[in-house]
LUMVEXSE-169816 format. One line per field, with one value per residue (C-alpha): residue in three letters; residue number from 0; x, y, z. Coordinates in Angstrom, 2 decimals, always signed. Example, Ala and Ser with C-alpha at 12.3 -4.5 7.8 and 13.67 -1.06 7.14 Angstrom:
BEGIN
rest = (ALA SER)
nr = (0 1)
X = (+12.30 +13.67)
Y = (-4.50 -1.06)
Z = (+7.80 +7.14)
//
This chain:
BEGIN
rest = (MET ALA PHE VAL THR ARG CYS PRO SER CYS GLY HIS LYS MET ASP ILE VAL ALA LEU LYS CYS PRO VAL CYS GLY THR GLY VAL THR GLY LYS PHE GLU ILE ASP GLU LEU PHE SER LEU SER LYS GLU GLN MET ASN PHE VAL LYS VAL PHE LEU LYS ASN ARG GLY ASN LEU SER GLU VAL GLN LYS GLU LEU GLY ILE SER TYR PRO THR ALA ARG ASN ARG LEU ASP GLU ILE VAL LYS ALA LEU GLY TYR ASP VAL LYS GLU ASP LYS ILE ASP GLU ARG GLU VAL LEU LYS LYS LEU LYS ASN GLY GLU ILE SER ALA SER GLU ALA ILE SER MET LEU ARG GLY MET LYS LYS ASN GLU ASP GLU)
nr = (0 1 2 3 4 5 6 7 8 9 10 11 12 13 14 15 16 17 18 19 20 21 22 23 24 25 26 27 28 29 30 31 32 33 34 35 36 37 38 39 40 41 42 43 44 45 46 47 48 49 50 51 52 53 54 55 56 57 58 59 60 61 62 63 64 65 66 67 68 69 70 71 72 73 74 75 76 77 78 79 80 81 82 83 84 85 86 87 88 89 90 91 92 93 94 95 96 97 98 99 100 101 102 103 104 105 106 107 108 109 110 111 112 113 114 115 116 117 118 119 120 121 122 123)
X = (-7.64 -5.35 -2.43 +0.75 +2.19 +4.34 +7.18 +5.97 +9.44 +10.37 +7.20 +8.87 +6.98 +7.40 +8.16 +6.32 +8.92 +6.99 +3.60 +2.20 -0.87 -2.94 -4.27 -1.25 +1.58 +3.31 +5.48 +6.95 +9.65 +10.75 +9.88 +6.21 +4.51 +1.42 -1.36 -1.83 -5.30 -3.69 -1.85 -5.15 -6.03 -8.73 -11.14 -10.33 -10.78 -14.17 -15.19 -14.16 -16.26 -19.31 -18.69 -18.58 -21.58 -23.55 -22.25 -20.44 -23.48 -22.02 -25.47 -26.06 -22.54 -23.07 -26.40 -24.93 -21.90 -23.87 -21.66 -22.38 -22.10 -19.05 -17.34 -18.02 -16.64 -13.52 -12.89 -13.16 -10.71 -8.27 -8.45 -7.90 -4.81 -3.56 -3.71 -1.44 -3.97 -4.61 -7.88 -9.77 -11.37 -15.07 -16.33 -20.04 -22.08 -25.41 -27.27 -25.93 -27.00 -30.50 -30.65 -29.69 -32.36 -35.00 -34.11 -34.34 -30.66 -30.19 -32.49 -33.19 -30.94 -28.12 -28.54 -28.35 -25.19 -23.60 -24.48 -23.16 -19.96 -19.56 -20.06 -17.54 -14.95 -15.49 -14.90 -11.57)
Y = (-9.17 -6.79 -7.96 -5.94 -6.07 -2.92 -1.99 +0.70 +2.26 +2.41 +1.29 -1.61 -4.89 -7.17 -10.91 -13.49 -15.64 -17.45 -19.05 -20.43 -22.52 -20.74 -24.08 -26.37 -23.85 -25.58 -23.09 -23.04 -20.67 -19.89 -17.39 -17.41 -15.60 -13.51 -13.15 -9.72 -9.49 -8.95 -5.90 -4.05 -1.30 -1.90 +0.26 -1.64 -5.00 -3.85 -2.89 -6.34 -8.00 -5.89 -6.54 -10.30 -10.26 -8.53 -11.00 -8.34 -6.10 -2.59 -1.05 -2.93 -2.11 +1.61 +1.47 -0.40 +1.86 +5.05 +6.12 +7.01 +4.42 +6.16 +6.21 +2.49 +1.86 +3.93 +2.10 -1.24 -0.05 +1.06 -2.39 -4.11 -1.93 -2.56 -6.30 -5.77 -6.07 -3.70 -1.79 -1.69 +1.65 +1.08 +3.96 +4.03 +6.68 +8.26 +5.86 +2.85 +4.37 +5.00 +1.46 +0.03 +2.22 +1.11 -2.58 -2.19 -2.95 +0.30 +2.68 +6.28 +7.55 +5.26 +6.54 +10.12 +9.30 +7.68 +10.60 +13.08 +11.02 +11.25 +15.01 +15.32 +13.29 +15.50 +18.63 +17.35)
Z = (+2.93 +1.10 -0.99 -0.81 -4.30 -4.30 -1.97 +0.44 +0.34 -3.36 -5.16 -6.99 -7.52 -4.50 -4.67 -2.62 -0.88 +1.86 +2.35 +5.61 +6.41 +9.08 +10.41 +10.81 +10.49 +7.59 +5.72 +2.26 +1.11 -2.43 -5.12 -6.12 -8.97 -8.28 -10.83 -12.43 -10.89 -7.50 -8.81 -9.28 -6.83 -4.24 -6.29 -9.49 -7.74 -6.42 -9.96 -11.23 -8.51 -9.37 -13.09 -12.54 -10.21 -12.96 -15.57 -17.58 -18.01 -17.85 -17.62 -14.36 -13.14 -13.67 -11.83 -8.87 -8.58 -9.24 -12.14 -15.76 -18.50 -20.06 -16.65 -16.21 -19.69 -18.96 -15.68 -17.44 -20.09 -17.35 -15.75 -19.09 -19.65 -16.09 -16.80 -19.82 -22.62 -25.49 -25.40 -28.65 -29.21 -29.76 -31.75 -31.08 -32.82 -32.07 -34.37 -32.48 -29.15 -30.50 -31.89 -28.48 -26.88 -29.39 -28.86 -25.09 -24.55 -22.63 -20.78 -21.77 -18.97 -20.13 -23.69 -22.43 -20.44 -23.48 -25.73 -23.17 -22.94 -26.71 -26.60 -23.76 -25.72 -28.79 -26.69 -25.29)
//
């Protein structure tokens, strides 16, 4: 089920003004608020579902979605921003990546992805 939260004509936020029970047909009209979660794109909502399924473990999220760790991290940051929250910049350095690798918190391929992501950010 897709939620239409933006006007297809002008792009402005739409209001919910009617609800109807699919079983008995009872209807209610008025002005109803919609949670910010429903304003996420289909792709963002899918990411949130995978994130929750994996109990917030970004390493598992990136494996399941077939994306790099930095990409998973960036997508999560975009969702946090879309929900109206500030994103704290986590400055992770090479030593922290190596420590996580040594402690078994991340795999070698995840460490490589993270280090490449750092290099890419430095080049931009």
